[in-house]
C-alpha positions in Angstrom: 0.0 0.0 0.0 1.3 3.5 -0.8 0.3 6.9 0.7 1.3 10.5 0.9 0.1 13.6 2.7 -2.3 16.1 1.1 0.5 18.7 0.2 3.5 16.4 0.6 6.1 15.3 -2.0 7.0 12.2 0.1 5.7 8.8 -0.7 5.3 6.1 2.0 5.0 2.4 1.4 3.2 0.1 3.9 2.7 -3.6 4.3 -0.9 -4.2 3.3 -1.7 -6.8 6.0 -0.3 -5.0 9.0 0.0 -1.4 7.8 3.6 -1.3 9.1 5.6 1.3 7.2 8.3 -0.3 4.9 10.1 2.7 3.6 9.6 6.2 2.3 10.7 8.1 -0.8 11.4 11.8 0.0 10.3 14.3 -2.6 13.2 16.8 -2.6 12.7 19.5 -5.2 9.4 18.2 -6.6 5.9 19.5 -6.3 3.2 17.8 -4.0 1.9 14.4 -5.0 -1.5 14.3 -6.7 -1.9 10.6 -7.4 -0.3 7.2 -6.9 -1.4 4.4 -9.2 -0.4 0.9 -10.2 -1.3 -1.4 -13.1 -2.7 -4.9 -13.3 0.1 -6.0 -15.6 3.0 -4.8 -13.5 1.7 -5.1 -10.0 5.0 -4.3 -8.4 5.4 -0.8 -10.0 3.7 2.4 -8.9 3.4 5.6 -10.9 3.5 8.7 -8.7 2.2 12.0 -10.3 3.2 15.4 -8.9 1.2 18.6 -9.5 3.9 20.3 -11.6 4.1 17.3 -14.0 6.9 15.2 -12.5 6.3 11.4 -12.8 8.2 8.9 -10.6 8.0 5.2 -11.1 8.7 3.1 -8.0 9.5 -0.6 -7.9 7.8 -2.2 -4.9 9.9 -5.4 -5.0 13.3 -3.6 -5.0 12.1 -0.5 -3.1 13.8 1.7 -5.6 12.8 4.6 -7.8 13.2 3.1 -11.3 12.5 6.1 -13.5 11.6 9.8 -13.4 10.3 12.0 -16.2 8.3 15.1 -16.7 5.1 16.0 -18.5 5.2 19.4 -20.2 2.3 21.5 -18.9 1.0 24.8 -20.1 1.0 27.8 -17.7 -1.3 27.3 -14.8 -2.0 23.7 -15.7 -1.6 21.0 -13.0 -1.3 17.2 -13.2 -4.4 15.8 -11.4 -4.8 12.2 -12.6 -2.9 9.4 -14.5 -3.1 5.8 -15.6 -0.7 3.4 -17.2 -0.8 -0.3 -18.4 
């Protein structure tokens, strides 16, 4: 299970059965998180979308950030939702 605060850039991972925190991924230099999603095909990967268009892909099995990229947004646009397969 993954979580973050309302205006936080930090992502926290928890054990689903006991809700014990496993680790966290600080969000130094990135905007607040707006969504966290996974996919049915790659269950061990989470996509984290930040307001200013930053995307971080986190591997659950290795507890590592695998990839970061950025979506180009127009002035005053914010990233609010995302999906991947």
